[in-house]
C-alpha positions, -999 to +999 in steps of 0.1 A: -693+827-737-724+814-719-738+802-752-708+780-759-707+764-725-745+759-726-741+741-759-714+719-745-734+709-715-765+702-737-743+681-761-729+661-731-765+654-718-777+644-753-747+622-758-751+605-725-788+598-733-779+583-767-754+560-751-778+550-723-807+544-747-789+528-777-755+518-763-759+481-769-771+486-805-742+510-812-717+485-797-732+457-818-731+479-849-694+489-844-684+453-836-701+441-869-684+468-889-649+463-875-649+425-874-630+421-907-604+447-897-599+431-863-596+396-879-569+409-903-551+427-874-551+395-853-537+375-883-510+401-887-500+398-851-498+360-855-476+363-885-453+388-867-451+363-838-441+334-861-415+355-879-400+368-847-398+333-834-379+321-865-355+351-864-348+345-827-342+308-833-318+316-860-301+342-838-295+317-811-279+293-836-257+321-848-247+330-813-237+294-805-216+292-836-200+325-828-192+313-793-176+281-808-155+303-832-143+325-804-133+295-783-113+281-812-097+315-819-088+318-782-071+283-783-052+292-815-040+326-801-029+309-769-009+283-789+007+310-811+017+330-780+033+300-763+051+292-795+063+328-797+075+326-761+095+295-768+110+310-799+123+342-782+133+326-749+171+323-748+186+289-744+198+282-709+234+289-702+256+260-693+246+246-659+214+267-658+180+252-657+154+264-682+127+286-664+093+269-661+063+282-681+041+306-663+068+316-639 
């Protein structure tokens, strides 16, 4: 057990020394090796942003059109219901006034 913990501590000390001595060189090496991947990832994010913008713009147009359609449908339903009320309302009896709409 002591051997494992001792190896761990020694490894941590050696790792810290490597980072302290060659940290900048390691950082430059990793940056150089990953430049292409990071460039492609950034381009992919840009494409996703453009595509999402187009989709959302199209969605707002569709929502406006749906709202117009619902308003038109509401008007048609209201007209049909009023026509139905007029059709089923009995004619006023002699000397009786016809009831007013909405009341």
